[in-house]
N, CA, C and O atoms as a GROMACS GRO file, in nm:
protein
  472
    1MET      N    1  -0.246   0.132   1.399
    1MET     CA    2  -0.178   0.185   1.278
    1MET      C    3  -0.272   0.280   1.220
    1MET      O    4  -0.394   0.271   1.234
    2SER      N    5  -0.214   0.369   1.155
    2SER     CA    6  -0.307   0.528   1.134
    2SER      C    7  -0.361   0.529   0.982
    2SER      O    8  -0.475   0.568   0.959
    3GLY      N    9  -0.279   0.486   0.883
    3GLY     CA   10  -0.310   0.410   0.775
    3GLY      C   11  -0.204   0.262   0.624
    3GLY      O   12  -0.154   0.150   0.635
    4LEU      N   13  -0.226   0.368   0.502
    4LEU     CA   14  -0.174   0.313   0.426
    4LEU      C   15  -0.023   0.394   0.389
    4LEU      O   16  -0.007   0.499   0.452
    5LEU      N   17   0.096   0.351   0.289
    5LEU     CA   18   0.168   0.414   0.219
    5LEU      C   19   0.164   0.304   0.125
    5LEU      O   20   0.178   0.182   0.138
    6LEU      N   21   0.134   0.406  -0.010
    6LEU     CA   22   0.134   0.326  -0.133
    6LEU      C   23   0.309   0.348  -0.183
    6LEU      O   24   0.400   0.429  -0.169
    7ASP      N   25   0.288   0.243  -0.236
    7ASP     CA   26   0.463   0.204  -0.266
    7ASP      C   27   0.457   0.272  -0.397
    7ASP      O   28   0.364   0.307  -0.470
    8GLU      N   29   0.602   0.281  -0.404
    8GLU     CA   30   0.639   0.353  -0.548
    8GLU      C   31   0.564   0.343  -0.693
    8GLU      O   32   0.564   0.440  -0.769
    9MET      N   33   0.511   0.244  -0.720
    9MET     CA   34   0.436   0.225  -0.817
    9MET      C   35   0.340   0.307  -0.826
    9MET      O   36   0.321   0.367  -0.932
   10TYR      N   37   0.298   0.317  -0.770
   10TYR     CA   38   0.142   0.411  -0.691
   10TYR      C   39   0.153   0.494  -0.719
   10TYR      O   40   0.266   0.508  -0.765
   11SER      N   41   0.066   0.622  -0.724
   11SER     CA   42   0.119   0.770  -0.788
   11SER      C   43   0.024   0.802  -0.664
   11SER      O   44  -0.050   0.735  -0.593
   12ARG      N   45   0.074   0.980  -0.672
   12ARG     CA   46   0.027   1.018  -0.554
   12ARG      C   47  -0.145   1.004  -0.572
   12ARG      O   48  -0.223   0.973  -0.482
   13GLU      N   49  -0.185   1.043  -0.748
   13GLU     CA   50  -0.324   1.116  -0.734
   13GLU      C   51  -0.376   0.940  -0.646
   13GLU      O   52  -0.472   0.953  -0.570
   14LEU      N   53  -0.333   0.833  -0.653
   14LEU     CA   54  -0.431   0.722  -0.599
   14LEU      C   55  -0.442   0.732  -0.445
   14LEU      O   56  -0.540   0.714  -0.372
   15ALA      N   57  -0.310   0.768  -0.416
   15ALA     CA   58  -0.375   0.818  -0.230
   15ALA      C   59  -0.459   0.962  -0.198
   15ALA      O   60  -0.518   0.982  -0.092
   16ARG      N   61  -0.454   1.047  -0.297
   16ARG     CA   62  -0.587   1.136  -0.322
   16ARG      C   63  -0.687   1.088  -0.347
   16ARG      O   64  -0.798   1.125  -0.307
   17LEU      N   65  -0.668   1.019  -0.401
   17LEU     CA   66  -0.840   0.954  -0.435
   17LEU      C   67  -0.875   0.867  -0.344
   17LEU      O   68  -0.997   0.851  -0.350
   18LEU      N   69  -0.813   0.788  -0.244
   18LEU     CA   70  -0.816   0.754  -0.095
   18LEU      C   71  -0.847   0.840  -0.003
   18LEU      O   72  -0.921   0.771   0.066
   19ARG      N   73  -0.843   0.940   0.046
   19ARG     CA   74  -0.799   1.044   0.100
   19ARG      C   75  -0.979   1.103   0.102
   19ARG      O   76  -1.061   1.114   0.192
   20GLN      N   77  -0.985   1.133  -0.070
   20GLN     CA   78  -1.093   1.220  -0.053
   20GLN      C   79  -1.230   1.101   0.011
   20GLN      O   80  -1.342   1.145   0.037
   21ARG      N   81  -1.202   0.983   0.024
   21ARG     CA   82  -1.321   0.884   0.029
   21ARG      C   83  -1.308   0.868   0.198
   21ARG      O   84  -1.382   0.789   0.257
   22GLY      N   85  -1.205   0.951   0.272
   22GLY     CA   86  -1.201   0.957   0.405
   22GLY      C   87  -1.098   0.841   0.482
   22GLY      O   88  -1.114   0.780   0.588
   23HIS      N   89  -0.985   0.838   0.384
   23HIS     CA   90  -0.871   0.719   0.427
   23HIS      C   91  -0.751   0.790   0.441
   23HIS      O   92  -0.690   0.854   0.355
   24ASP      N   93  -0.718   0.767   0.579
   24ASP     CA   94  -0.521   0.824   0.538
   24ASP      C   95  -0.488   0.734   0.495
   24ASP      O   96  -0.516   0.616   0.516
   25VAL      N   97  -0.389   0.810   0.391
   25VAL     CA   98  -0.321   0.740   0.262
   25VAL      C   99  -0.213   0.787   0.237
   25VAL      O  100  -0.259   0.871   0.160
   26VAL      N  101  -0.056   0.815   0.233
   26VAL     CA  102  -0.010   0.886   0.152
   26VAL      C  103   0.100   0.767   0.038
   26VAL      O  104   0.108   0.644   0.035
   27ALA      N  105   0.185   0.894  -0.061
   27ALA     CA  106   0.206   0.760  -0.116
   27ALA      C  107   0.376   0.788  -0.139
   27ALA      O  108   0.424   0.898  -0.165
   28VAL      N  109   0.440   0.682  -0.125
   28VAL     CA  110   0.598   0.728  -0.158
   28VAL      C  111   0.615   0.831  -0.231
   28VAL      O  112   0.646   0.935  -0.172
   29LEU      N  113   0.606   0.832  -0.330
   29LEU     CA  114   0.623   1.002  -0.407
   29LEU      C  115   0.580   1.090  -0.400
   29LEU      O  116   0.572   1.190  -0.472
   30ASP      N  117   0.530   1.050  -0.272
   30ASP     CA  118   0.463   1.227  -0.206
   30ASP      C  119   0.564   1.272  -0.234
   30ASP      O  120   0.631   1.192  -0.299
   31PRO      N  121   0.632   1.406  -0.211
   31PRO     CA  122   0.754   1.491  -0.167
   31PRO      C  123   0.769   1.533  -0.029
   31PRO      O  124   0.879   1.568   0.016
   32ASP      N  125   0.642   1.530   0.052
   32ASP     CA  126   0.670   1.511   0.190
   32ASP      C  127   0.706   1.420   0.263
   32ASP      O  128   0.731   1.409   0.383
   33ILE      N  129   0.708   1.334   0.150
   33ILE     CA  130   0.734   1.155   0.237
   33ILE      C  131   0.882   1.130   0.196
   33ILE      O  132   0.936   1.040   0.261
   34GLY      N  133   0.948   1.181   0.116
   34GLY     CA  134   1.048   1.166   0.074
   34GLY      C  135   1.122   1.008   0.107
   34GLY      O  136   1.189   0.974   0.205
   35LEU      N  137   1.084   0.927  -0.015
   35LEU     CA  138   1.056   0.840  -0.027
   35LEU      C  139   1.142   0.755  -0.132
   35LEU      O  140   1.216   0.658  -0.143
   36ALA      N  141   1.083   0.859  -0.199
   36ALA     CA  142   1.131   0.823  -0.394
   36ALA      C  143   1.243   0.730  -0.442
   36ALA      O  144   1.349   0.784  -0.412
   37ALA      N  145   1.258   0.645  -0.488
   37ALA     CA  146   1.370   0.583  -0.539
   37ALA      C  147   1.470   0.533  -0.404
   37ALA      O  148   1.592   0.548  -0.416
   38ALA      N  149   1.406   0.464  -0.259
   38ALA     CA  150   1.432   0.445  -0.176
   38ALA      C  151   1.442   0.307  -0.158
   38ALA      O  152   1.339   0.244  -0.180
   39PRO      N  153   1.544   0.242  -0.123
   39PRO     CA  154   1.566   0.104  -0.099
   39PRO      C  155   1.446   0.057  -0.026
   39PRO      O  156   1.408   0.136   0.060
   40ASP      N  157   1.358  -0.078  -0.040
   40ASP     CA  158   1.250  -0.162  -0.042
   40ASP      C  159   1.270  -0.171   0.162
   40ASP      O  160   1.169  -0.158   0.230
   41ASN      N  161   1.378  -0.188   0.214
   41ASN     CA  162   1.370  -0.179   0.310
   41ASN      C  163   1.363  -0.066   0.388
   41ASN      O  164   1.282  -0.060   0.482
   42GLU      N  165   1.432   0.016   0.364
   42GLU     CA  166   1.397   0.189   0.394
   42GLU      C  167   1.274   0.206   0.407
   42GLU      O  168   1.236   0.259   0.511
   43VAL      N  169   1.172   0.164   0.303
   43VAL     CA  170   1.061   0.222   0.257
   43VAL      C  171   0.922   0.126   0.374
   43VAL      O  172   0.818   0.175   0.417
   44LEU      N  173   0.967   0.009   0.393
   44LEU     CA  174   0.937  -0.075   0.508
   44LEU      C  175   0.950  -0.037   0.620
   44LEU      O  176   0.877  -0.059   0.716
   45ALA      N  177   1.053   0.027   0.613
   45ALA     CA  178   1.081   0.079   0.780
   45ALA      C  179   0.998   0.185   0.781
   45ALA      O  180   0.906   0.202   0.861
   46TRP      N  181   1.033   0.260   0.686
   46TRP     CA  182   0.971   0.392   0.774
   46TRP      C  183   0.786   0.384   0.779
   46TRP      O  184   0.721   0.437   0.869
   47ALA      N  185   0.727   0.307   0.664
   47ALA     CA  186   0.562   0.255   0.722
   47ALA      C  187   0.565   0.236   0.841
   47ALA      O  188   0.479   0.277   0.919
   48ALA      N  189   0.676   0.166   0.876
   48ALA     CA  190   0.622   0.097   1.030
   48ALA      C  191   0.650   0.166   1.116
   48ALA      O  192   0.587   0.152   1.221
   49ARG      N  193   0.771   0.285   1.107
   49ARG     CA  194   0.764   0.427   1.193
   49ARG      C  195   0.687   0.487   1.208
   49ARG      O  196   0.689   0.571   1.297
   50ASN      N  197   0.585   0.471   1.126
   50ASN     CA  198   0.486   0.610   1.096
   50ASN      C  199   0.340   0.514   1.120
   50ASN      O  200   0.230   0.565   1.100
   51GLY      N  201   0.355   0.386   1.159
   51GLY     CA  202   0.212   0.307   1.182
   51GLY      C  203   0.074   0.324   1.038
   51GLY      O  204  -0.046   0.345   1.020
   52ARG      N  205   0.202   0.295   0.966
   52ARG     CA  206   0.118   0.250   0.810
   52ARG      C  207   0.202   0.113   0.793
   52ARG      O  208   0.310   0.070   0.833
   53CYS      N  209   0.043   0.046   0.673
   53CYS     CA  210   0.034  -0.072   0.629
   53CYS      C  211   0.067  -0.085   0.479
   53CYS      O  212  -0.013  -0.044   0.395
   54LEU      N  213   0.201  -0.149   0.440
   54LEU     CA  214   0.282  -0.040   0.324
   54LEU      C  215   0.171  -0.138   0.210
   54LEU      O  216   0.114  -0.241   0.248
   55VAL      N  217   0.158  -0.069   0.044
   55VAL     CA  218   0.074  -0.184  -0.026
   55VAL      C  219   0.143  -0.140  -0.120
   55VAL      O  220   0.168  -0.023  -0.149
   56THR      N  221   0.192  -0.279  -0.192
   56THR     CA  222   0.256  -0.264  -0.317
   56THR      C  223   0.234  -0.384  -0.415
   56THR      O  224   0.186  -0.490  -0.375
   57GLU      N  225   0.261  -0.369  -0.507
   57GLU     CA  226   0.324  -0.503  -0.642
   57GLU      C  227   0.404  -0.574  -0.644
   57GLU      O  228   0.425  -0.671  -0.717
   58ASN      N  229   0.469  -0.524  -0.545
   58ASN     CA  230   0.641  -0.576  -0.575
   58ASN      C  231   0.671  -0.736  -0.455
   58ASN      O  232   0.763  -0.757  -0.375
   59ALA      N  233   0.556  -0.818  -0.489
   59ALA     CA  234   0.573  -0.910  -0.393
   59ALA      C  235   0.717  -0.995  -0.407
   59ALA      O  236   0.766  -1.048  -0.307
   60ARG      N  237   0.768  -1.004  -0.511
   60ARG     CA  238   0.860  -1.110  -0.478
   60ARG      C  239   0.958  -1.029  -0.374
   60ARG      O  240   0.986  -1.106  -0.283
   61ASP      N  241   1.014  -0.912  -0.356
   61ASP     CA  242   1.145  -0.854  -0.296
   61ASP      C  243   1.027  -0.832  -0.129
   61ASP      O  244   1.085  -0.835  -0.021
   62PHE      N  245   0.903  -0.816  -0.131
   62PHE     CA  246   0.882  -0.792  -0.016
   62PHE      C  247   0.821  -0.923   0.083
   62PHE      O  248   0.776  -0.916   0.197
   63VAL      N  249   0.836  -1.038  -0.002
   63VAL     CA  250   0.801  -1.148   0.084
   63VAL      C  251   0.927  -1.214   0.112
   63VAL      O  252   0.943  -1.286   0.210
   64ARG      N  253   1.003  -1.193   0.041
   64ARG     CA  254   1.142  -1.203   0.154
   64ARG      C  255   1.207  -1.108   0.213
   64ARG      O  256   1.297  -1.133   0.293
   65LEU      N  257   1.168  -0.976   0.177
   65LEU     CA  258   1.235  -0.908   0.315
   65LEU      C  259   1.204  -0.894   0.383
   65LEU      O  260   1.284  -0.882   0.475
   66ALA      N  261   1.022  -0.876   0.422
   66ALA     CA  262   0.931  -0.834   0.536
   66ALA      C  263   0.948  -0.959   0.655
   66ALA      O  264   0.948  -0.931   0.775
   67PRO      N  265   0.961  -1.086   0.608
   67PRO     CA  266   1.003  -1.133   0.796
   67PRO      C  267   1.113  -1.085   0.869
   67PRO      O  268   1.124  -1.094   0.991
   68GLY      N  269   1.186  -1.037   0.798
   68GLY     CA  270   1.318  -0.987   0.889
   68GLY      C  271   1.308  -0.852   0.970
   68GLY      O  272   1.388  -0.815   1.056
   69ILE      N  273   1.172  -0.771   0.917
   69ILE     CA  274   1.219  -0.602   0.955
   69ILE      C  275   1.060  -0.618   0.995
   69ILE      O  276   0.974  -0.640   0.910
   70PRO      N  277   1.029  -0.602   1.147
   70PRO     CA  278   0.888  -0.533   1.187
   70PRO      C  279   0.834  -0.483   1.139
   70PRO      O  280   0.898  -0.383   1.109
   71HIS      N  281   0.723  -0.476   1.093
   71HIS     CA  282   0.655  -0.376   1.031
   71HIS      C  283   0.495  -0.402   1.044
   71HIS      O  284   0.456  -0.512   1.086
   72MET      N  285   0.386  -0.279   1.000
   72MET     CA  286   0.251  -0.321   1.021
   72MET      C  287   0.173  -0.368   0.929
   72MET      O  288   0.050  -0.366   0.925
   73GLY      N  289   0.273  -0.424   0.832
   73GLY     CA  290   0.138  -0.508   0.772
   73GLY      C  291   0.173  -0.524   0.584
   73GLY      O  292   0.219  -0.423   0.532
   74VAL      N  293   0.164  -0.571   0.550
   74VAL     CA  294   0.186  -0.546   0.351
   74VAL      C  295   0.093  -0.588   0.323
   74VAL      O  296   0.061  -0.696   0.371
   75VAL      N  297   0.008  -0.522   0.232
   75VAL     CA  298  -0.113  -0.524   0.083
   75VAL      C  299  -0.038  -0.588   0.006
   75VAL      O  300   0.064  -0.521  -0.010
   76LEU      N  301  -0.032  -0.730  -0.079
   76LEU     CA  302   0.010  -0.712  -0.207
   76LEU      C  303  -0.101  -0.737  -0.291
   76LEU      O  304  -0.200  -0.810  -0.277
   77VAL      N  305  -0.046  -0.625  -0.428
   77VAL     CA  306  -0.159  -0.665  -0.549
   77VAL      C  307  -0.084  -0.721  -0.639
   77VAL      O  308   0.039  -0.723  -0.644
   78SER      N  309  -0.169  -0.773  -0.722
   78SER     CA  310  -0.135  -0.849  -0.810
   78SER      C  311  -0.172  -0.742  -0.910
   78SER      O  312  -0.288  -0.705  -0.922
   79GLY      N  313  -0.060  -0.688  -0.989
   79GLY     CA  314  -0.011  -0.616  -1.111
   79GLY      C  315  -0.164  -0.653  -1.259
   79GLY      O  316  -0.255  -0.596  -1.320
   80GLN      N  317  -0.096  -0.787  -1.243
   80GLN     CA  318  -0.236  -0.861  -1.353
   80GLN      C  319  -0.384  -0.843  -1.353
   80GLN      O  320  -0.455  -0.817  -1.450
   81ARG      N  321  -0.428  -0.866  -1.200
   81ARG     CA  322  -0.560  -0.870  -1.156
   81ARG      C  323  -0.595  -0.690  -1.116
   81ARG      O  324  -0.717  -0.686  -1.100
   82PHE      N  325  -0.531  -0.534  -1.094
   82PHE     CA  326  -0.542  -0.452  -1.075
   82PHE      C  327  -0.402  -0.368  -1.174
   82PHE      O  328  -0.300  -0.324  -1.120
   83ARG      N  329  -0.434  -0.361  -1.340
   83ARG     CA  330  -0.392  -0.292  -1.412
   83ARG      C  331  -0.380  -0.154  -1.366
   83ARG      O  332  -0.458  -0.090  -1.295
   84ARG      N  333  -0.240  -0.110  -1.432
   84ARG     CA  334  -0.224   0.055  -1.422
   84ARG      C  335  -0.249   0.156  -1.496
   84ARG      O  336  -0.184   0.255  -1.530
   85THR      N  337  -0.433   0.088  -1.536
   85THR     CA  338  -0.507   0.128  -1.660
   85THR      C  339  -0.595   0.229  -1.569
   85THR      O  340  -0.617   0.214  -1.449
   86PRO      N  341  -0.636   0.325  -1.645
   86PRO     CA  342  -0.771   0.418  -1.553
   86PRO      C  343  -0.899   0.312  -1.470
   86PRO      O  344  -0.967   0.323  -1.368
   87SER      N  345  -0.883   0.208  -1.578
   87SER     CA  346  -1.032   0.107  -1.511
   87SER      C  347  -0.967   0.046  -1.405
   87SER      O  348  -1.028   0.008  -1.306
   88GLY      N  349  -0.819   0.033  -1.424
   88GLY     CA  350  -0.743  -0.110  -1.331
   88GLY      C  351  -0.749  -0.041  -1.180
   88GLY      O  352  -0.808  -0.082  -1.079
   89LEU      N  353  -0.657   0.096  -1.202
   89LEU     CA  354  -0.683   0.208  -1.104
   89LEU      C  355  -0.796   0.229  -1.048
   89LEU      O  356  -0.798   0.226  -0.925
   90GLY      N  357  -0.911   0.255  -1.118
   90GLY     CA  358  -1.054   0.262  -1.031
   90GLY      C  359  -1.106   0.132  -0.939
   90GLY      O  360  -1.173   0.134  -0.836
   91HIS      N  361  -1.050   0.016  -1.018
   91HIS     CA  362  -1.074  -0.110  -0.898
   91HIS      C  363  -0.991  -0.123  -0.795
   91HIS      O  364  -1.037  -0.201  -0.711
   92LEU      N  365  -0.881  -0.073  -0.764
   92LEU     CA  366  -0.807  -0.072  -0.710
   92LEU      C  367  -0.853   0.022  -0.608
   92LEU      O  368  -0.845  -0.011  -0.489
   93VAL      N  369  -0.890   0.111  -0.635
   93VAL     CA  370  -0.937   0.229  -0.520
   93VAL      C  371  -1.015   0.160  -0.484
   93VAL      O  372  -1.002   0.125  -0.367
   94THR      N  373  -1.136   0.106  -0.563
   94THR     CA  374  -1.232   0.081  -0.500
   94THR      C  375  -1.173  -0.058  -0.368
   94THR      O  376  -1.182  -0.038  -0.247
   95ALA      N  377  -1.123  -0.174  -0.420
   95ALA     CA  378  -1.080  -0.256  -0.329
   95ALA      C  379  -0.997  -0.204  -0.192
   95ALA      O  380  -0.998  -0.257  -0.081
   96LEU      N  381  -0.930  -0.094  -0.231
   96LEU     CA  382  -0.842  -0.064  -0.136
   96LEU      C  383  -0.958   0.083   0.002
   96LEU      O  384  -0.926   0.129   0.111
   97ASP      N  385  -1.072   0.103  -0.077
   97ASP     CA  386  -1.170   0.181   0.046
   97ASP      C  387  -1.230   0.080   0.085
   97ASP      O  388  -1.272   0.113   0.196
   98GLN      N  389  -1.277  -0.074   0.056
   98GLN     CA  390  -1.358  -0.150   0.101
   98GLN      C  391  -1.267  -0.214   0.208
   98GLN      O  392  -1.316  -0.232   0.320
   99MET      N  393  -1.088  -0.265   0.177
   99MET     CA  394  -1.072  -0.285   0.254
   99MET      C  395  -1.040  -0.222   0.420
   99MET      O  396  -1.042  -0.272   0.532
  100LEU      N  397  -1.012  -0.084   0.363
  100LEU     CA  398  -0.993   0.032   0.469
  100LEU      C  399  -1.153   0.021   0.558
  100LEU      O  400  -1.168   0.022   0.680
  101SER      N  401  -1.244   0.013   0.465
  101SER     CA  402  -1.367   0.060   0.546
  101SER      C  403  -1.401  -0.102   0.632
  101SER      O  404  -1.456  -0.101   0.742
  102ALA      N  405  -1.382  -0.167   0.598
  102ALA     CA  406  -1.359  -0.296   0.693
  102ALA      C  407  -1.314  -0.341   0.791
  102ALA      O  408  -1.349  -0.436   0.861
  103LYS      N  409  -1.178  -0.225   0.802
  103LYS     CA  410  -1.122  -0.313   0.875
  103LYS      C  411  -1.025  -0.401   0.869
  103LYS      O  412  -0.938  -0.429   0.951
  104ASP      N  413  -1.051  -0.448   0.748
  104ASP     CA  414  -0.976  -0.568   0.704
  104ASP      C  415  -0.849  -0.592   0.654
  104ASP      O  416  -0.826  -0.653   0.550
  105LEU      N  417  -0.733  -0.524   0.759
  105LEU     CA  418  -0.585  -0.481   0.687
  105LEU      C  419  -0.506  -0.619   0.766
  105LEU      O  420  -0.554  -0.687   0.857
  106PRO      N  421  -0.381  -0.633   0.704
  106PRO     CA  422  -0.322  -0.749   0.760
  106PRO      C  423  -0.301  -0.736   0.925
  106PRO      O  424  -0.326  -0.637   0.992
  107PRO      N  425  -0.268  -0.818   0.955
  107PRO     CA  426  -0.203  -0.772   1.157
  107PRO      C  427  -0.081  -0.715   1.136
  107PRO      O  428  -0.052  -0.690   1.019
  108PRO      N  429   0.016  -0.682   1.239
  108PRO     CA  430   0.118  -0.652   1.278
  108PRO      C  431   0.255  -0.781   1.236
  108PRO      O  432   0.262  -0.890   1.293
  109ASP      N  433   0.363  -0.728   1.112
  109ASP     CA  434   0.444  -0.866   1.030
  109ASP      C  435   0.349  -0.966   0.935
  109ASP      O  436   0.380  -1.078   0.895
  110GLY      N  437   0.233  -0.899   0.912
  110GLY     CA  438   0.162  -0.981   0.877
  110GLY      C  439   0.138  -0.949   0.679
  110GLY      O  440   0.194  -0.851   0.630
  111MET      N  441   0.037  -1.057   0.575
  111MET     CA  442   0.089  -1.011   0.448
  111MET      C  443  -0.037  -1.097   0.401
  111MET      O  444  -0.068  -1.216   0.409
  112VAL      N  445  -0.116  -0.942   0.329
  112VAL     CA  446  -0.187  -1.054   0.244
  112VAL      C  447  -0.187  -0.991   0.114
  112VAL      O  448  -0.106  -0.905   0.077
  113TRP      N  449  -0.327  -1.061   0.018
  113TRP     CA  450  -0.309  -1.046  -0.116
  113TRP      C  451  -0.424  -0.973  -0.110
  113TRP      O  452  -0.517  -1.000  -0.034
  114LEU      N  453  -0.420  -0.834  -0.226
  114LEU     CA  454  -0.630  -0.758  -0.216
  114LEU      C  455  -0.670  -0.876  -0.287
  114LEU      O  456  -0.608  -0.945  -0.368
  115GLY      N  457  -0.798  -0.888  -0.237
  115GLY     CA  458  -0.891  -0.962  -0.356
  115GLY      C  459  -0.937  -0.890  -0.457
  115GLY      O  460  -0.918  -0.768  -0.460
  116ALA      N  461  -0.994  -0.947  -0.541
  116ALA     CA  462  -1.073  -0.866  -0.658
  116ALA      C  463  -1.170  -0.786  -0.632
  116ALA      O  464  -1.198  -0.780  -0.512
  117VAL      N  465  -1.234  -0.718  -0.707
  117VAL     CA  466  -1.349  -0.636  -0.648
  117VAL      C  467  -1.428  -0.637  -0.802
  117VAL      O  468  -1.369  -0.624  -0.909
  118GLY      N  469  -1.570  -0.655  -0.786
  118GLY     CA  470  -1.695  -0.640  -0.885
  118GLY      C  471  -1.647  -0.762  -0.930
  118GLY      O  472  -1.705  -0.821  -1.022
   0.00000   0.00000   0.00000
């Protein structure tokens, strides 16, 4: 696996912050990726073709969808635990940085919930 793909609820800025920490992270909303407003199955398939684990808050849809599509793993994020506020996104960057640094990503076709940090 080469890195992460952040689903559409996460900004390009979040991907940039993780890249600054030395990680290979892109966002669905990156113009070069071309997945803005793409259906979930296309997002998951693109991540798989490009060796990327998907990070998403959309647990309801991906828990249902992922078993039918081979993928490189899905990291589920609780919007209650990691709110999309400046401090919440800071905690999210820290948690993803720790997960990536520890190489503690889900296995291919696996799913994990991102744990709290701090």
